N, C-alpha and C positions, 0 to 999 in steps of 0.2 A: 632336660630341657626338651629333648627330642620327643622324648614321651608325651610330654605335657602339648607340644604343638600338635602333634599327632590326633592326641584326643582332641583338641578344640577343632580341629578339621571335622575329623567325622562326626563332632557333632554342629558343625556349620555355626558356628561364633566367631569365626577369626576376623580381626577389625585389618581391612586392608588398606583403609584410606578412602574408600570407596562402595565400600559395603560392609555391612554387619551382617552375617551371616545371611540368610533368602528371607529374611523378615520384609526388608525395605519392598523387594522386586513381586513378593507375595500380596500385599496389600493391593487392594483394590484405588484405582488414582481417578482421579477427576480432575479435569482442566478445564478453567471458562474463559471462553473466548467473548469480547464484547468491542465491536468495532461500530464506528457512524454509520458504514455505507450500505445501502439496500441491497437484498438479494436480486431486482431488477437490473444493477448494474454488473457488465457481464464482470468487471475486474472483482469485485466484491464477493459475485458467485466463487470465481475461482479461488478469491481467499479461503473461504469456505471448503471448499473441495481440498484443499491442502491440508487445512487445518484438519477436517474429516479422515482425511486418508492417515496422517499422523496418527492418530487415533487409534485404527487397525492396527498401524503397522506398531506402535509401541505399546501396545494392550493398554488404551486408559480410554476415560470415559471423556468425552468431549461436551461441554454443553456452549453452544453458539448463539448469542444475543446480539440485535443489533433494533434500533430504531424503527419507526415504520418512515421517519423522513428524518433530515439531517435535525439532530434536536439535543444538542448536547448534556439540557438537563436532564432528556429520558435517559441519556448515556450513562449520568452519572449515577440515577436513581438504579440502573440495572447493575453499574460496578457493586454500589452498594449492595445490593441485592446477593450476589454473586458472594462477597464477602461474608456474610452471613452463614452462607452455605458453608464457608469453612473449605474452598478446594485448594488443593496441593499446589494449585499456580494458577497464576491469574493473564492471560495475553490482553492487551487493551491497544486500539489505535488511540491516536489523542490529538488529534484535531484543534484542541483549545485548552492547551496546560492549564491556565486561570480556571478555568469552569471545573477541568476535570482533577483539577488537583490535591482540592481535598479527599475526595473518593480514592483515589489512588495511594495517599498518603495513609488512609486508613487502612487499605488493604498492607502496606508497607508495615503498618505497625501493628497488626495482627499477625505478623510473621509469615504473611503470603507472599512468597515470591513473586515477583511483576515484571514479565516483559513486555514492552513497548512495540508497536509495528505500523510500517508507515505514515505515520506524522510524529512529530516531536521529538523527534531523537536530540533535539539541543536542550529540552526539557529534562531528559531522561534521568541525569545524574541530581540534580538538586531534587527530584522528586522520589527519588530511592530507586528509582527501577535499576533492575538489574543491569541489562541491554536493552537494546535497541536493534532491530530488523529491520530494513527498508532502505532507503535513500535518503541522502540531505536533499532536502528540495530547494534550496536555495544555492546551493552547488551547483543541482541539476538545471534550476532554471538559468545560471549563468552560460553553463555550457552550453545549451540551445541558443540562447543568444547568441554567444560566439559562433556557431555554427550558421547563425542566420545571417550576423554579420556579415561572414567570409563570403557568404553565397550572392551578396549583394544587396539584401532587403533593410528598409529603413524603417519602415512604420508596422509596427505589429500590434495586431489585433489582442488581446489577450482574457479568453472566455472563461470565467468562473462560474461552473455551476453548486456553488457549497460558499453563498456568503458569509463568514464569518470564523470559515476553517482555515486557521492561520496557514497551517501547508500549504496551502492553494495561496493564500496573499506573499508567502517566501516563492511560490514559483514566478509568481510575475514580477516581483522585487527583483528576483534573481536574471529574468528575461532584460530587466529595463536595464540593469549592471552590465550582463554581456553583449546585449547591444551595442553598448558605447559610444554614445552622439545620435542614437537612433530613438524615434518616438514610440512610446509602449502605451496603449490605450486600455485602461481593464473594463470589461463589458459582464455587467452581474446580470447572470441568468439565473432559472431554477433548473430543477429536473425535468421540467416538461422539455421534449424535442423538440415540438411545436412552435415552443412560446422562445427558444431558444433560436430557430431557425429564422422566425421572425425579426428578433433582435437583431441577429447577425446581420441577417438583408437591411434594416433600419442604419445600422452602425456605418456599413458599406457604400450607401446611399449617401448619407452626411459627410464621410468624408474620403471623397476618392482616393485618397493617399496613402491608405492602408493596400500594404501590398501583400502581406503573408496573415494567417489567423492562425493562434496558438489554443489549442481546446486542453482543458486542466482536466478531461474527464473523455475518455474516448465516446461511450454512448450517449452522453449527455451535452456535448461539445462539440468534439471532433467530428462525429459524424452528419448530427444538424449542420454544422458550418460547411462541409461538402455540397450538402442539397442546398444551401443557400445560394453560397457560390454558382452552383451550377444554375441553378432557377434565374439569376441574375445575369447569366450569360459572361459570368467574371474568370470561368477557370482555367483560361490563360494567362490571365493578368493577377490574379491573387491566388496564392498558394496557402496550403493549408497542412499541419501538422498537430500531435495531439502527444498526449500523456496516456501512455497503456494501451493497450491492444485491442481489437476486436476481430474475428473473421471479417465483417462487412468493411470495416476501414482499412484492413488488410490487403483487403480486394482493391479497394483504392488505388493506395498505396503500390501494389503490382501493378496495377495499370496506368500508372503517373498523375493522377488525380490529385494524388496526396503526397509530401515531400518524406514525409517519414511517420514514425509513430516511437514512442521512448517507454521501454519495456523496463521494471522495476520489479517483474518476477511474483506477482503475486500469489501463486502457489505457494513458493517458497517463504513467500512472508507468512503463509494460514501452517505451513507444514515443518517452519524450523524452529519456531516458538514453542511448541506442544512437545516436541520432539526433545528440544532442550530442556524443557520444566518437566518434561519425564523422567531424564536423567539428574536432573537437578535432586526431583524427589527421591530416587533410588540411589543414586550413587553421593550427591553432595557437593557435584561438580557443574559450572559453567562457563562458557568462555570468558575471557577476562576485557573484551573490548566489543564494539560494534560490529550487527554482520549487514554489510553493504550489498542489497541484493540490485541495484542500478545505480545511476540510469545507462541505459545502451540503446544506441540506434537500430531502430531497425524501418531497413531503407527497401528500395524497390527490389531489390535482389534477393534480400534478405525474406523479403515477404513473400513472394515467388517460391521460395524452397520452403518455409513454414504451411503452405496451402498445398502445395506438392503433397507434403509428407502428412498432412492433414487426409489428402483425400487419399491415399494410398492405406490410410488407418484404417477409412469408412469403410473399405472394402476388403 
């Protein structure tokens, strides 16, 4: 028996439960990443950076695709095209499970493992998605609402730059539930910062009871909201918080002009699923549950520390 085992080891064909010889490792692997976010959004550029770095570290090919604008029809077509290429895994954000579900199910039916990121956590199991990497959006909204209530805020403006994105709807819903007795007004905007500034300004003029603005995206909602409030001379009266980070918004938090940002670690949302799918392709293993990357609050002290660290890294 020992001689047989020794021969198998020498030949590199031992089944360990994780690996069959060197064949799986030697194979060139391709992971497709399809998201709904645009490269102009600092959040999604960081997701892409994470996915790209994971590809380098895991030595797999990463093909990253996204629509030019928020468009679930175009996104479903990108998923279908990826399925036709038969990659070793697919990473997909899922802002509209009903619209994207058929394309995701095609991938699963074709035997392609799928991991969702950022949005669609509650739909993962029913669509056959292996696991989700990101934050639970409804819970995140509740946590923020509860914090704002503790700090004495009563009327929040929830600025949504991607109407139709279920995850963003859940954030506003959670905000309302967490604010408990407070009022939440949802303001639909676009990904045009100038339009968002104008709409936030108009909303504050219409309703002077608004005492806090929550942006659902830092570049398309949080930053323009700060600018609108400053232009209206309301910096001391109306506060701003936002989902996700950007250097510009962090500076506003550090200066005390914004309350906080919510970090859900976009780099990890890009990096982890690519790494996990590479492990799945090579060793047949995945975690048995979702991976939470947020939410975490970035307050004034945190912002100052992050900006200082970035300044040191730049020199």
